[in-house]
DRENLUM-130842 format. One record per residue (C-alpha): residue in one letter; x, y, z. Coordinates in steps of 0.2 Angstrom, whole numbers, padded with zeros to 4 digits, always signed. Each point is the difference from the previous one (the first is absolute). Layout:
! DRENLUM-130842
aXYZ/...
This chain:
! DRENLUM-130842
m-0447+0206+0294/a-0011-0011+0008/a-0003-0010-0018/v+0018-0003+0000/a+0001-0007+0018/a-0015-0010-0002/n+0007-0009-0016/l+0017-0004+0008/p+0003-0020-0001/p+0003-0007+0017/e+0018-0003-0002/v+0002+0019-0003/k-0011+0004+0016/d+0007-0010+0014/g+0019-0007+0003/d+0008+0009-0013/p+0015+0013+0002/p-0006+0018-0001/r-0006+0005-0016/e+0003+0016-0011/e-0013+0013+0006/v-0014+0000-0013/r+0002+0016-0010/d-0013+0009-0009/l-0004-0005-0018/d+0010+0013-0009/s+0016-0004+0011/q-0003-0018-0004/r+0000+0003-0018/r+0015+0010-0001/e+0010-0012+0011/v-0004-0014-0011/e+0000+0008-0018/n+0012+0014+0002/g+0015+0006+0010/e+0016-0012+0005/s-0012-0014+0006/g-0013+0001-0015/r+0000-0012-0014/e+0005+0014-0012/r+0018+0001+0006/p+0014-0009-0012/l+0005-0017+0005/r+0016-0005+0009/a+0008-0016-0002/g-0001-0012+0014/e-0015+0007+0008/s-0016-0008+0003/w-0016+0004-0009/f-0017-0008+0003/l-0015-0006-0010/v-0017+0007+0004/g-0015-0006-0010/q-0007+0013-0013/h-0019-0003+0005/w+0004+0005+0018/y+0012+0014-0005/k-0012+0009-0011/q-0014-0002+0013/w+0012+0008+0014/e+0003+0014-0013/v-0017+0004-0002/y-0002+0000+0019/v+0013+0012+0003/k-0004+0011-0014/g-0018+0002+0008/r+0008+0007+0015/d-0014-0008+0010/q+0007-0013+0013/d-0017-0005+0005/s-0004-0004-0019/s-0007-0016-0006/t+0014-0001-0012/f+0012-0006+0014/p+0011-0013-0008/g+0002-0012+0017/c+0016-0010+0002/i+0012-0003-0014/n-0006-0014-0010/n+0012-0008-0013/a-0010-0016-0002/k-0002+0003-0018/l+0019-0001-0003/f+0001-0018+0006/e-0001-0016-0008/d-0006-0008+0016/q-0002+0003+0018/v+0012-0014+0006/n+0017+0004-0008/w-0004+0017-0005/n+0009-0001-0017/l-0002+0016-0010/k-0012-0002-0016/k+0011+0000-0015/g-0002+0014-0013/l-0004+0013+0011/v+0001+0018-0007/e+0004+0016+0010/g-0013+0013-0001/e-0014-0014-0004/d+0002-0012+0015/y+0012+0008+0011/v+0008+0016+0006/l+0018+0001+0007/l+0003+0008+0016/p+0017+0006+0009/a+0002-0008+0017/a-0004+0015+0009/a-0016+0003-0009/w-0006-0018+0002/n+0005+0001+0019/y-0011+0016+0001/l-0015-0009-0008/v+0002-0017+0010/s+0001+0011+0016/w-0016+0010-0005/y-0010-0014-0009/g+0006-0016+0006/l+0004-0016-0011/e-0012-0013-0004/h+0001-0014+0013/g+0012-0014-0005/q+0006+0009-0016/p+0019+0002-0002/p+0007+0016-0005/i+0006+0000-0019/e+0017+0007+0002/r+0011+0002-0015/k+0018+0006-0003/v+0006+0015-0011/v+0013-0007-0010/e+0012+0009-0013/l+0000-0010-0018/r+0011+0009-0013/g-0001+0017+0008/i-0019-0001+0002/y-0009-0001+0017/k-0015-0010+0002/v-0010-0009+0013/e+0002-0020-0004/v-0017-0006+0003/y+0004-0017-0004/p+0016-0007+0009/v+0008-0014-0006/e-0007-0016+0007/l+0013-0015+0001/l-0003-0017+0004/l+0011-0006+0014/v+0006-0018+0003/q+0013-0010+0009/h+0011-0011-0011/s-0005-0015+0011/a-0018+0004-0002/m-0004+0006-0018/d-0019-0004+0001/t-0004+0013+0014/p+0002+0018-0007/h-0004+0014+0010/t-0005+0017-0008/a+0009+0016+0005/q-0001+0018-0006/f+0015+0011-0004/s+0002+0016-0008/q+0011+0000-0015/t+0012+0013+0010/d+0002-0013+0013/s+0017-0010+0001/v+0002-0017-0003/d+0007-0001+0018/l-0017+0004+0006/v-0008-0014-0010/l+0013-0012+0008/r-0004+0007+0017/a-0017-0003-0002/a+0001-0018-0006/r+0012-0003+0014/e-0013+0007+0012/q-0014-0010-0009/f+0008-0016+0001/v+0007+0003+0018/v+0019-0002-0004/s+0012+0001+0014/p+0012+0016-0001/q+0015-0012-0001/e-0005-0009-0015/e+0005+0006-0017/t-0012+0003-0014/r-0001+0005-0018/l-0013+0004-0014/w-0005-0006-0016/v-0013+0005-0012/k-0009-0010-0013/n+0001+0008-0017/a-0011-0001-0015/e+0009-0015-0008/g-0003-0010+0016/s+0017+0001+0007/f+0007+0006+0015/e+0012+0015+0002/r+0010+0007+0016/l-0004+0016+0007/c+0017+0003+0004/n+0000+0018+0004/t-0013+0003+0013/r+0005+0019+0000/v-0010+0004-0015/t-0018+0004-0002/v-0014-0012-0004/l-0001+0011-0016/d+0019-0002-0005/a-0001-0019+0004/a-0016+0000-0013/l-0010-0008+0012/k-0018-0002-0006/s-0017-0004+0009/g-0004-0019+0001/q+0018-0004-0002/l+0006-0014+0012/v+0015+0004+0011/v+0008-0014+0008/m+0009+0002+0017/e+0014-0014+0002/t+0009-0003+0018/r+0018-0007+0000/s+0001-0018+0007/k+0009-0003+0016/d+0014-0007-0010/g+0004+0016-0010/t-0009-0005-0016/w-0014+0008-0009/p-0014-0013-0004/s-0001+0007-0017/k+0018-0005-0003/q-0002-0018+0005/p-0002-0012-0013/r-0014-0012+0000/t+0012-0015-0003/a+0010+0004+0017/s-0015-0002+0011/s+0007-0015+0010/a+0018+0008+0001/l-0007+0016+0007/k-0010-0010+0013/e+0014-0008+0005/d+0010+0017+0002/e-0015+0007+0010/n+0004-0013+0013/f+0019+0003+0000/q+0006+0012+0013/g+0019+0004-0001/q+0012+0015+0005/p-0005+0015-0011/g+0013+0004-0012/i+0007-0018-0002/c-0008-0003-0017/g+0009-0006-0017/l-0004+0007-0016/t-0002-0012-0015/n+0014+0001-0015/l-0012+0003-0015/g+0016-0005-0012/n+0016+0010+0004/t-0009+0012+0011/c+0012-0003+0015/f+0007+0017-0001/m-0017+0007+0003/n-0003-0012+0014/s+0017+0006+0009/a-0004+0018-0002/l-0018-0001+0006/q+0006-0011+0016/c+0012+0014+0004/l-0011+0014-0002/s-0015-0009+0010/n+0012-0001+0014/v+0003+0019+0002/p-0010+0002+0016/q-0007+0017-0002/l-0005-0001-0018/t-0009-0017+0003/e-0009+0009+0015/y-0005+0013-0012/f-0009-0013-0011/l-0006-0011+0013/k-0010+0016+0009/n-0007+0006-0017/r+0009+0017+0002/y+0005-0003-0019/l-0019+0003-0005/e+0000+0017+0006/e+0015+0004-0011/l-0004-0009-0017/n+0005+0012-0015/f-0011-0004-0014/c+0004+0016-0010/n+0019+0000+0000/p+0006-0001-0018/l+0016-0009+0006/g-0009-0013+0009/m-0009-0016-0003/k-0017+0007+0005/g+0001-0009+0017/e+0001-0018-0007/i+0017-0003+0005/a-0003+0005+0018/e-0017-0009+0000/a+0009-0016-0006/y+0013+0002+0012/a-0012+0003+0015/d-0009-0016-0005/l+0016-0011+0000/v+0005+0007+0017/k-0017-0003+0007/q-0001-0018-0005/a+0020-0003+0006/w-0005+0008+0016/s-0017-0007+0004/g+0007-0017+0007/h-0011-0010-0010/h+0011-0004-0014/r+0015-0012-0002/s+0005+0008-0018/i-0010+0011-0012/v+0000+0002-0019/p+0005+0017-0005/n-0006-0001-0018/v-0012+0016+0002/f+0016+0010+0005/k+0010-0007-0013/t-0013+0005-0012/k-0001+0017+0006/v+0020+0002+0000/g+0000-0006-0019/h-0013+0012-0004/f+0009+0016+0005/a+0018-0006-0002/s+0002-0009-0018/q+0017-0007+0006/f-0008-0011+0013/l-0012-0008-0012/g+0001-0019-0003/y+0011-0012+0010/q+0017+0005-0004/q+0013+0002+0015/h+0003+0017+0007/d+0009+0010+0013/s-0009+0000+0017/q+0008+0018+0003/e-0007+0006-0015/l-0018-0006+0004/l+0003+0008+0017/s+0004+0016-0007/f-0015+0001-0012/l-0012-0006+0014/l+0006+0013+0013/d-0002+0014-0014/g-0018-0007-0005/l-0006-0001+0018/h+0007+0017+0003/e-0009+0008-0014/d-0016-0010+0004/l+0001+0007+0017/n+0007+0017-0003/r-0009+0014+0011/v+0003+0012-0012/k-0013+0000-0012/k+0006+0014-0011/k+0019+0002-0003/e+0007+0017-0001/y+0015+0005-0009/v+0015+0002+0010/e+0016+0006-0006/l+0016-0008+0006/c+0013+0012+0008/d+0018-0001+0002/a+0008+0003+0017/a+0009+0015-0006/g+0010+0003+0015/r-0013-0002+0012/p+0001-0011+0016/d-0004-0019-0002/h-0014-0001+0012/e-0009+0014-0009/v+0002-0008-0016/a-0004-0018+0006/q-0017+0007+0009/e-0005+0009-0016/a+0003-0015-0011/w-0009-0011+0012/q-0015+0012+0000/n+0000+0000-0019/h-0001-0018+0000/k-0014-0001+0012/r-0010+0013-0010/r-0001-0013-0013/n+0002-0017+0008/d-0009-0003+0016/s-0004-0018+0003/v+0004-0014+0013/i+0014-0007-0012/v+0008+0017+0003/d-0002+0000+0019/t+0007-0017+0000/f+0013-0002-0014/h+0006+0017-0005/g+0017+0008+0006/l+0010+0014-0007/f+0017+0000-0008/k+0012+0014-0003/s+0007+0000-0016/t+0016+0011-0005/l+0007+0002-0016/v+0017+0008-0004/c+0005+0007-0017/p+0017-0006-0005/d+0003+0017-0010/c-0006+0015+0009/g-0002-0009+0017/n-0017+0005+0002/v-0010-0010+0013/s-0018-0004-0002/v-0009-0006+0017/t-0018-0008-0001/f-0011-0011+0011/d-0008-0014-0008/p-0014-0012+0008/f+0003-0019-0002/c-0009-0016+0003/y+0013-0012+0002/l+0020-0001+0001/s+0007-0010-0015/v+0017-0003+0007/p+0015-0007-0010/l+0010-0017+0005/p+0019+0003+0001/v+0004-0009-0016/s+0016-0011-0002/h+0014+0005-0013/k+0002-0019-0004/r-0010-0011-0011/v+0000-0019+0000/m-0001-0007-0019/e+0000-0018-0004/v+0010-0006-0016/f+0005-0016-0009/f+0019-0002-0004/v+0004-0010-0015/s+0017-0006-0001/m+0011-0004-0016/d+0005-0016+0008/p-0015-0011-0008/r+0001-0013+0014/r-0006+0014+0014/k-0019+0003+0002/p-0005+0016+0000/e+0001+0008+0018/q-0014+0010+0008/h+0008+0015+0011/r-0009+0013+0011/l+0012+0017-0002/v-0001+0015+0011/v+0002+0015-0011/p-0001+0019+0000/k-0019+0005-0003/k+0007+0013-0012/g+0015-0009-0006/k+0004-0006-0018/i+0002-0018-0008/s+0017+0002+0003/d-0004-0001+0019/l-0010-0016-0003/c+0016-0008-0009/v+0011+0005+0014/a-0012-0007+0014/l+0000-0017-0010/a+0018+0000-0002/k+0002-0002+0018/h-0010-0016+0000/t+0007-0008-0015/g+0017+0005-0001/v-0003+0005-0019/s+0006+0018-0005/p-0014+0013-0003/e+0008+0004-0017/r-0004-0018-0005/m-0019+0002+0003/m-0014+0005-0010/v-0018+0003+0007/a-0016-0004-0009/d-0020+0001+0004/v-0006-0016-0006/f-0018-0002-0004/s-0010-0014-0008/h+0016-0008-0006/r+0007+0014-0008/f+0011+0016+0004/y-0012+0014+0004/k+0015+0011+0003/i+0020-0002+0001/f+0006+0013+0012/q+0014+0013-0002/l+0012+0001+0016/e-0004+0019+0002/e-0019-0003+0000/s-0010+0004+0016/l-0007-0016+0012/s-0016+0010+0002/t-0004-0006-0018/i-0002-0018+0008/l-0014-0005+0008/d-0003-0012+0014/r-0009-0011-0011/d+0012-0002-0014/d+0011-0015-0004/i+0017+0006+0000/f+0014-0011-0007/i+0019+0003+0002/y+0011-0009-0012/e+0019-0003+0000/v+0008+0004-0016/s+0018+0001-0005/g+0011+0014+0005/r+0003+0004-0018/s-0018+0000-0004/s-0012+0015-0007/i-0018-0001-0006/t+0002+0015-0011/e+0019+0005-0002/n+0009-0007-0015/t+0016+0003+0008/r-0001-0014+0013/e+0007-0017-0004/d-0016-0009+0006/v-0018+0003-0005/v-0015-0002+0011/i-0014-0008-0009/p-0018-0001+0006/i-0007-0018-0001/y-0018-0006+0000/l-0007-0017+0000/r-0014-0004-0011/e-0010-0015-0004/r-0009-0003-0016/t-0018-0002+0002/p-0008-0013-0012/a-0016+0004-0009/r-0006-0015-0012/d-0005+0005-0018/y+0002-0008-0017/n+0019-0002+0001/n+0002-0001+0018/s+0011+0016+0002/y+0001+0011+0016/y-0009+0016+0002/g+0010+0009+0014/l+0012+0001+0014/m-0003+0003+0019/l+0014+0005+0012/f+0005-0009+0015/g+0012-0001+0015/h+0012+0014+0005/p+0010+0010-0013/l+0018+0001+0001/l+0015+0013-0003/v+0014-0010-0008/s+0017+0006-0002/v+0007-0004-0017/p+0017+0003-0006/r+0000+0012-0015/d+0011-0011-0011/r-0013-0015+0003/l-0015+0009-0007/s-0007-0015-0011/w-0015-0010+0001/d+0009-0016+0003/a+0011+0008+0014/l-0014+0009+0008/y-0010-0016+0000/h+0013-0010+0009/i+0003+0014+0012/l-0019+0000+0004/l+0000-0018+0002/y+0014+0001+0013/r-0010+0014+0009/l-0015-0013+0001/s+0010-0014+0004/r-0008-0001+0018/y-0017-0003-0006/v+0001-0005-0019/t+0007-0018-0003/r+0012-0003-0015/p-0006-0013-0012/s+0008-0017+0001/s+0009-0009-0015/d-0015-0012+0000/d-0011+0015-0004/e+0010+0006-0016/d-0007-0004-0016/d+0011-0010-0014/g-0005+0011-0014/d+0011+0004-0015/e+0013+0010+0009/k+0009+0004-0017/g-0017+0010-0005/e-0001+0007+0017/e+0018+0007+0000/e-0004+0008-0016/e-0015+0007+0007/d+0010+0006+0015/k+0012+0009-0012/r-0013+0009-0009/i-0008+0006+0017/d+0016+0005+0007/k+0003+0009-0016/d-0016+0011+0001/e-0001+0002+0020/a+0019-0001+0006/s+0006+0013+0013/p+0002+0015-0012/s-0019+0000-0003/l-0003-0003+0019/e+0013+0013+0005/m-0008+0013-0012/q-0015+0000+0011/w+0010+0008+0015/g+0008+0012-0012/g-0015+0009-0001/s-0012-0009-0012/s-0015-0007+0005/q-0017+0009-0002/d-0011-0003+0017/p-0018+0004-0005/g-0013+0006+0011/p+0003+0012+0017/e+0013-0013+0007/q+0013+0006-0011/a+0016+0004+0011/g+0013+0014-0003/p+0019-0001+0001/s+0000+0010+0016/s-0014-0007+0009/g+0003-0019+0000/v-0017-0009-0002/a-0014+0012+0001/s-0015-0009+0006/g-0017+0003-0008/s-0017-0006+0007/r-0003-0017+0008/a-0008-0006-0016/p-0008-0017-0002/v+0010-0013-0011/d-0003+0001-0018/n-0006-0017-0006/s-0001+0004-0018/p+0004-0014-0013/g+0015+0000-0010/p+0008-0017-0002/s+0007+0004-0017/h+0010+0014+0008/w+0010-0010+0013/p+0019+0000-0007/q+0006-0018-0002/r+0014+0001+0012/a-0003-0016+0008/r+0015-0013-0001/r+0000-0018+0004/k-0001-0004+0018/h-0004+0018+0003/l-0013+0001+0014/f-0007+0017-0005/t+0002+0013-0013/l+0005+0019+0003/q-0009+0015-0006/t+0002+0019+0000/v-0016+0008+0009/n-0005+0017+0006/s+0001+0004+0019/n-0017-0007+0002/g+0005-0017-0007/t-0015+0001-0012/s+0006+0005-0017/d+0015-0007-0011/r+0014+0011-0005/s+0004-0005-0017/n+0003+0015-0008/f+0014+0012+0006/n+0003+0018-0003/e+0018+0006+0001/d-0005+0018+0005/t-0007-0006+0018/h+0008-0006+0015/a-0014-0011+0008/q+0006-0013+0012/p-0005-0018-0007/y-0008-0012+0011/i+0002-0019-0003/a-0013-0012+0003/i+0002-0018+0003/d-0014-0010-0010/w-0005-0017+0008/d-0009-0013-0009/p-0013-0007+0011/e+0006-0018-0001/m+0018+0006+0003/k-0004+0011+0014/k-0010-0015+0008/r+0015-0012-0002/y+0014+0011+0005/y-0006+0015+0010/d-0002-0003+0018/e-0013+0014+0005/v+0001-0004+0020/e+0019+0002+0000/a-0001+0016-0012/e-0013+0008+0013/g+0011-0004+0015/y+0008+0012+0011/v+0009+0001+0018/k-0002+0014+0012/h+0015+0008+0007/d+0002+0003+0019/c-0005+0017-0001/v-0017-0003-0005/g-0004-0004+0018/y+0006+0017+0004/v-0013+0013+0005/l+0003+0018+0001/k-0005+0005+0018/k-0010+0016+0002/a+0003+0007+0017/p-0017+0005+0007/v-0004+0019+0001/r-0009+0010+0013/l-0016+0009-0005/q+0008+0015+0007/e+0015-0002-0013/c-0014+0000-0014/i-0008+0017+0007/e+0018+0008+0001/l+0001-0005-0019/f-0016+0007-0004/t+0005+0017+0008/t+0017+0001-0008/v+0003+0014-0013/e-0001-0006-0019/t+0002+0008-0017/l-0015-0001-0012/e+0000-0011-0014/k+0001+0007-0017/e-0017-0006-0004/n-0007+0010+0015/p+0008+0018+0000/w-0005+0015+0011/y-0004+0016-0007/c+0010+0013+0010/p-0008+0017+0001/s+0015+0008+0001/c+0009-0006-0014/k-0016-0001-0011/q+0005-0019-0006/h-0001-0018+0005/q+0014-0004+0012/l+0005-0018+0007/a-0001+0006+0018/t+0004-0009+0016/k-0015-0004+0011/k-0003-0005+0017/l-0016-0005+0009/d-0003+0002+0019/l-0013-0006+0011/w-0010+0016+0007/t-0014-0010+0007/l-0006-0017+0002/p-0018-0007-0001/e-0009-0012+0013/t+0003-0015-0011/l+0016+0000-0010/i+0002-0011-0016/i+0017-0005-0005/h+0002-0008-0017/l+0017-0008-0002/k+0006+0000-0018/r+0004-0017-0002/f-0002+0000-0020/s+0013+0008-0010/y-0002+0005-0018/t+0013+0006-0012/k+0001+0002-0020/f+0009-0017+0000/s-0005-0009+0015/r-0014-0003+0013/e+0002-0010+0018/k-0008-0001+0016/l+0011+0003+0015/d-0001-0014+0012/t+0010+0010+0015/l-0006-0004+0017/v-0005+0017+0007/e-0001-0001+0020/f-0014+0011+0005/p-0006+0003+0019/i-0017-0008+0005/r+0000+0014+0013/d+0007+0016+0004/l+0006+0005-0017/d+0006+0018+0004/f-0001+0014-0013/s+0006+0014+0011/e+0017+0000-0009/f-0007+0001-0018/v-0015+0014+0004/i+0008+0017-0002/k-0015+0010+0007/p+0003+0007+0017/q-0005-0014+0012/n-0010+0000+0015/e+0012-0009+0012/s-0015-0001+0013/a-0008-0013-0012/p+0012-0012-0007/e-0015-0012-0005/l-0002+0011-0014/y+0015-0006-0009/k-0001-0019+0005/y-0009-0013-0010/d-0007-0019+0003/l-0001-0012-0015/i-0018-0004-0004/a+0001-0009-0016/v+0011-0006-0014/s-0003-0004-0018/n+0012-0014-0006/h+0006-0004-0017/y+0008-0019-0004/g+0007-0004-0017/g+0008+0010-0014/l-0004+0013-0013/r-0010-0011-0012/d-0010-0010+0012/g-0003+0002+0020/h-0013+0000+0014/y-0005+0012+0013/t-0005-0003+0017/t-0003+0010+0016/f+0006+0001+0018/a-0013+0010+0011/c-0003+0004+0018/n-0019-0001+0005/k-0006+0016+0008/d-0010-0008+0013/s+0009-0015+0006/g+0019+0007-0004/q+0003-0016-0008/w+0010-0002-0017/h-0006-0011-0013/y+0005-0006-0018/f-0012+0003-0014/d+0004-0010-0015/d-0016+0003-0011/n-0014-0010+0009/s+0012-0009+0012/v+0003+0009+0018/s+0011-0006+0013/p+0008+0008+0016/v+0018+0004+0000/t+0012+0007+0012/e+0010+0015-0001/n+0016-0007-0004/q-0007-0008-0016/i-0005+0017-0007/e+0017+0006-0006/s+0006-0008-0017/k+0007+0004-0016/a-0017+0000-0008/a-0005+0016+0010/y-0007+0013-0014/v-0011+0013+0008/l+0000+0005+0019/f-0013+0007+0009/y+0004+0010+0017/q-0012+0007+0012/r+0006+0015+0011/q+0000-0005+0018/d-0011+0016+0006/v-0013-0006-0012/a+0000-0018+0006/r-0001+0007+0019/r-0014+0011-0005/l-0011-0015-0009/q+0004-0011+0015/s-0006+0012+0013/k-0017+0002-0009/p-0014-0013+0004/q-0001-0016-0008/p-0009+0002-0016/g-0018-0008+0000/l-0013+0002-0012/s+0001+0012-0014/d-0006+0018+0001/p-0017+0003-0010/p+0004+0004-0018/a+0001+0018-0006/p-0004+0007-0017/p+0014+0004-0012/a+0002+0018-0007/c-0001+0006-0017/d-0013+0005-0013/p+0001-0008-0017/l-0007-0017-0002/p+0014-0013-0002/k+0000-0015-0013/s-0013-0013+0003/e+0005-0017+0009/f-0013-0014-0004/m-0006-0013+0011/d-0009-0017-0003/i-0014-0002+0013/n-0002-0017+0004/
């Protein structure tokens, strides 16, 4: 015992805490080698074991086995000098082997030995962790040594050791501590891989092993700049602009978004969402970092949430007048291919995708359990609603659910058996319909039989579900012409695309169609042979010259407006038709004077006329209306359908000068030719078994057209007084739209309901009611209407309140009368759409959460506005905040610097992100 006491080092003798009483040598051996504290016991994950030099340990074994405490074999203080490379950094030698160079002792046995014998002065204990790798427990003798550097000082690395079971968050905390980063600053890690590029360590909850970090790897800690940007994301070419932005200090949140090319829809949605106070605070205070979900198969690996967070931090830093959302745009296109490229899109569709993406990226539920949906089955509403909401929260729990989700009550009633099905379903926004007018405004051109009158443009108000006959009746009130003397046609590319029957629906006519209504004689018909007059479709064509060896003409080109001309059946000859058409064209076609006539051999011409008249007199022309002509191609018309339109095909310019019938007379300005409905093919061969409607083309020689055809006069028209008429749409209140949303409706044929009682699909009646409303309510005004035949945008003015929108009359859940603010909402943002279906522009009105001032966001332009400027026909998506939430946020202290970042939760390694280190 004296030998032991005499050889204890100074630090063991004086000033140390009480040591374990020195036991006899047999007890020492048992405590160190056997028993619960001995080195023979099994390893346990996470516990600490210590390395002891093999030379010292063997000498200790000889000492305790000799059972002589005064023996000269006393080992002295524990000395691990042979295990270290140097006596400065105390780095462990490489390639040490257990049993040859060292032994491993559990913490208890190590503490015993240090207590009895002490540790060589200045030497650190060699503590190592027990790790479980692929089901096997082992002591990690060589931990992972990482080189930690700051993004701003890449040349000064700091070496730090980590166990393979340590989390990446521990690496981040060690780097923050090493480089003295304040708790308010946000940081993230990058690792340099074998190829020399840098990858983001997104998920800091994974282990060093799962992150595939190896000894010697460079780990870069990046600190977010004051302007909300990351240094690694700043392009080198923008340094001067960034320096200018650093000096700029404006109101946080008053920041524009650059239009990248038809991305105003995205900018509008982002500005609205950015001005939802509680959501923005959630990101500014870095609470999202705790909830990033990298393992959700329905999510975007946290990338959408991080990209949105970057935008929010930049916009609310106060250091930017505007920012370029190109990284966010790329992320959206990557996960939603419909938003790839730079086509026009709907801001509400982007908003729907973004809310769903943020929800799944931030879902606190890591493993979604299966939840069976249950019908009410006669149970009380409050019980069924509570069960539905709990089931929803078991699979969906995020800041998006907390902020935007409410609950519907859906009631379906079977029309056959009367079975009632009641379910409660969550919603993220309300898509409310607008009251639709039953009237429609159509613009048409009226072509009178009087050749002196120019075509008249009319604006007619007709029933939206009316017929062609209703259009004629409306026009008759303006013109005084009987509807029975009107024929309606769709004109496209100088030809009749379709000639309508009176019983056809107006829904087949689109707003962009050019509709002409022709006056015809009361005795006319385009198909019936019993009427006294026949209506002939007339096209205008010009010969297209193409020089070749005999200076012939190669083709014909349609021009001008086609005509529908009434011709008495008893005058169906080419000569009579020529003079009738000359009369109908007299307003813009000049008859040749006597000076223009030729002095040729009149006798020879008269004989020629007799020959032509013999071949082409009225019997031959009349035969064509008796059901004679074959019309090749898909444009062929049947006897009961009028003129059946085919596709809008291009003009056929095929050559054929030898096929033009020689019907020209002396002094004739043009020739006449039978053609098909497209005006592109000759109809020279007739089949008496068919009843196709013939079309007549007026073919002009270019020189004759230039001399006698006045193109300016031909294209002239006048506007009727009704063109200035605008169908006034009475404004509707937002409450009316919500009432319409909760109205009973019958399901469409395309979407029937399966009745569990009838065991078949039924067109049940459905009613939606509001049970609970969210903190922030998004109301989507359904301005875009799509049907089988038409698409339109409703520009109805919806009057919506800026404050005190009261939902108490719409919520059917029993209400808390002592808290009326639970049902009252104030407006915080509006997404506007200007323009029509084909093109348009999105902007935003939003109320700043800090200043309470309204601003107008038009891409990268931001300007203050007053509240009376917000309501307009362009309002498309409305954001309302519940008043109790607003009061709660206002009662909190003004937000200062961000909270310290916290690590996200999940296990699998996310997809890598790459960085270019400047």
